[in-house]
C-alpha positions in Angstrom: 93.7 72.4 81.6 96.4 74.9 80.7 99.4 74.0 78.4 101.7 73.2 81.4 99.1 70.7 82.7 98.0 72.9 85.6 94.1 73.3 86.1 92.6 76.3 84.5 91.4 79.1 86.9 87.6 79.1 86.4 87.1 82.8 85.9 83.9 83.3 84.2 84.1 87.0 83.5 86.7 89.3 82.0 87.8 92.1 84.4 90.2 95.0 84.0 93.4 94.2 85.9 92.5 90.5 86.4 95.2 88.5 88.1 95.2 85.3 86.3 98.6 86.1 84.6 100.2 87.0 87.9 99.3 84.0 90.0 102.6 82.3 89.6 104.4 85.4 90.7 102.0 85.8 93.6 102.4 82.3 94.8 105.6 83.1 96.7 103.9 85.9 98.7 100.9 84.0 100.0 101.2 82.7 103.6 101.8 78.9 104.2 98.5 78.5 105.7 95.2 80.3 105.1 92.1 79.4 107.3 90.2 82.6 106.8 90.3 84.4 103.5 88.8 87.9 102.6 88.9 89.6 99.3 87.1 93.0 99.2 87.7 93.8 95.6 86.7 90.6 94.0 86.8 91.3 90.2 87.1 88.2 88.3 87.9 86.1 91.4 91.1 84.7 90.0 93.0 84.9 93.3 90.2 83.5 95.2 89.8 80.4 92.9 93.7 79.9 93.2 93.6 80.3 97.0 90.6 78.0 97.4 92.2 75.2 95.4 95.6 75.4 97.0 94.5 76.2 100.7 90.9 75.3 100.9 90.3 77.9 103.8 87.6 77.1 106.3 86.2 80.6 106.1 85.9 82.9 103.0 84.5 86.3 102.6 84.3 87.7 99.1 83.0 91.3 98.5 82.8 94.1 96.0 81.1 97.4 95.8 79.8 96.5 92.4 76.3 94.9 92.8 75.9 93.4 89.5 79.2 91.6 90.0 78.4 90.3 93.5 75.0 89.2 92.1 76.7 87.2 89.3 78.9 85.4 91.8 75.9 84.6 94.1 73.9 83.2 91.0 76.9 81.0 89.9 77.2 79.7 93.5 73.5 79.0 93.9 71.8 78.7 90.4 74.3 77.7 88.1 72.2 75.3 85.9 69.5 78.0 85.4 72.2 80.5 84.6 73.5 78.1 81.9 70.0 77.9 80.3 69.8 81.6 80.0 73.2 82.1 78.7 72.4 79.5 76.0 69.5 81.8 74.9 72.0 84.8 74.7 74.5 82.8 72.8 71.7 81.6 70.3 70.5 85.3 69.7 73.7 87.2 69.6 74.2 89.9 67.0 74.7 93.7 67.1 71.0 94.4 67.5 70.5 91.9 70.2 73.4 93.3 72.2 72.0 96.8 72.3 68.6 95.6 73.1 70.0 93.6 76.2 72.3 96.5 77.1 69.3 98.7 77.2 67.2 96.5 79.5 66.0 98.0 82.8 67.7 95.7 85.3 65.2 96.3 88.1 62.6 94.3 85.9 64.8 91.2 85.9 65.2 88.6 88.5 68.7 87.8 89.9 69.4 85.0 87.5 68.3 87.2 84.5 70.5 89.9 85.7 73.5 87.6 86.1 73.0 86.1 82.6 72.8 89.7 81.2 75.8 90.8 83.0 78.0 87.8 81.8 76.6 88.1 78.2 77.5 91.8 78.0 80.9 91.2 79.6 81.8 88.6 77.0 80.6 90.6 74.0 81.3 94.2 74.9 84.4 96.1 73.7 87.6 94.7 75.5 85.5 93.1 78.2 85.3 96.4 79.7 82.9 97.3 82.7 82.0 100.9 82.6 79.1 102.8 83.8 77.8 106.4 83.6 77.0 108.8 86.4 73.6 107.0 86.7 75.1 103.6 87.0 74.0 102.5 83.6 76.3 100.1 81.6 77.4 102.0 78.5 80.2 100.0 76.7 79.7 99.4 72.9 79.8 96.1 71.4 83.1 94.3 70.7 84.3 92.9 67.4 84.5 89.3 68.3 83.9 86.5 65.7 83.1 83.9 68.4 82.8 85.3 71.8 82.9 82.9 74.8 79.3 83.7 75.9 78.8 80.2 77.5 81.5 78.2 79.3 79.5 75.5 81.0 82.5 73.6 82.5 84.1 76.8 83.9 80.7 78.0 85.4 80.2 74.5 87.0 83.8 74.4 88.5 83.4 78.0 89.7 80.2 77.0 91.4 81.9 74.2 93.1 84.7 76.4 94.5 82.2 79.1 95.6 80.2 76.7 97.8 80.3 77.9 101.5 81.8 81.2 100.6 80.1 84.4 102.1 79.6 86.7 99.1 78.3 90.2 99.8 78.2 93.8 98.5 81.1 95.2 100.6 82.9 98.4 100.8 86.5 98.1 101.8 86.0 100.5 104.7 83.6 98.0 106.2 86.6 95.5 107.0 87.4 97.7 110.2 84.0 96.9 111.5 83.7 93.1 111.1 85.3 90.0 112.4 88.7 89.7 110.7 90.5 87.7 113.4 93.4 85.7 112.0 92.3 86.6 108.4 94.5 86.8 105.3 93.2 89.7 103.3 94.1 90.4 99.6 93.4 93.9 98.3 93.2 94.5 94.6 91.6 98.0 94.2 91.3 100.1 91.1 94.8 101.0 90.5 96.0 104.6 90.9 96.6 105.6 87.2 100.2 105.7 85.8 99.3 108.9 84.0 96.3 111.3 83.5 95.5 109.7 80.2 95.5 106.0 81.5 93.0 106.8 84.4 90.0 104.4 84.5 88.3 104.0 87.8 84.5 103.8 87.0 83.8 100.2 87.7 80.7 101.5 89.5 79.1 104.9 89.6 81.7 105.8 92.3 85.2 106.9 91.5 88.3 105.5 93.2 90.9 108.3 93.1 93.6 109.7 95.3 91.3 110.2 98.3 90.0 106.7 98.1 93.7 105.4 97.7 94.6 107.2 100.9 91.5 105.8 102.8 92.5 102.3 101.7 96.0 102.7 103.0 94.5 103.8 106.3 92.3 100.7 106.4 95.4 98.6 105.4 97.3 100.0 108.4 94.3 99.6 110.8 93.9 95.9 109.8 97.7 95.4 110.3 97.5 96.7 113.9 94.6 94.2 114.3 96.9 91.3 113.4 95.6 90.5 109.9 98.1 89.1 107.3 97.7 91.6 104.3 98.6 91.7 100.6 97.8 94.5 98.4 98.3 95.2 94.6 98.5 98.5 92.9 100.4 100.5 90.3 104.1 101.3 90.6 103.6 105.1 91.2 105.0 107.6 93.6 101.8 107.9 95.4 101.5 104.2 96.2 105.1 104.2 97.5 104.4 107.1 99.7 101.3 105.7 101.1 103.0 102.4 102.0 106.4 103.7 102.7 106.5 102.1 106.1 106.1 98.7 104.6 108.6 99.5 101.7 111.2 100.5 104.5 110.7 97.1 106.0 111.3 95.4 102.6 107.8 94.4 102.4 107.0 96.1 99.1 107.7 93.9 96.0 107.6 94.5 92.2 105.9 92.1 89.7 105.6 92.4 86.1 102.4 92.3 84.1 101.2 92.7 80.6 98.5 95.3 80.5 96.4 97.0 77.8 97.1 100.5 79.2 96.9 102.4 75.9 94.7 102.5 72.8 97.9 102.8 70.9 99.6 99.6 70.3 103.0 100.9 71.2 101.7 101.7 74.6 100.7 98.3 75.5 103.2 95.8 77.1 105.0 94.7 80.2 104.7 97.1 83.1 105.7 97.0 86.7 103.1 96.6 89.6 103.7 96.6 93.2 102.7 94.0 96.0 102.6 95.3 99.5 102.8 92.9 102.4 102.8 93.3 106.2 104.8 90.1 106.7 
């Protein structure tokens, strides 16, 4: 439970741009009813877990292009007890040498549960909980300086598993949404944000970049799904490009500003509250 008595959102991984801190601000933007929920940039899953608890949609599609992330969610849904057993082993062996030994593993030699336990272990012990890969798709983040990293959170994993039951979880490119059944869906987009500056750019959550071209393609998908009658909500950075791409919604009063605390700089003075935008089509 949180300090205010509300249930903790059972996010079992750290993720850049995670939305747990913004859920109270987001609540006023959500539709009154949600029967079909789609989230193509899953990340930590914070928004899904909130939506699931509040609205209990009959149909859920969760996707992301990051295959390791999707595998972890599938394993938490389907094999949570076996996952917990492996995370206990990681927790008991954790040190610097062990971290780099696990990081160097060939994931193709591991089964799905072993891959998920490795993914969560590295996520909880690497620098800043960062997920970064090189051009070959290999995880390359150094170890973090944690005294007691939260490698194993059994209650959170079991609660997440319960909430994920019945959800369709798959590797998904946001462009695929124009090709599948989205009738009467509420779709929340949380893409890699367009950078506030050249030095703040970080888009390598997979071996694929998410730059201006992809932002424009996403805006086109947003508009296509709008025409199809979906209810849409999108988060992004408060930048000129994003305002330009979604100007037709801003002109209707459907672009809103929220305030988030982000670690956007390696310099302490560069960290603090920043504006983010929420685009709606309703």
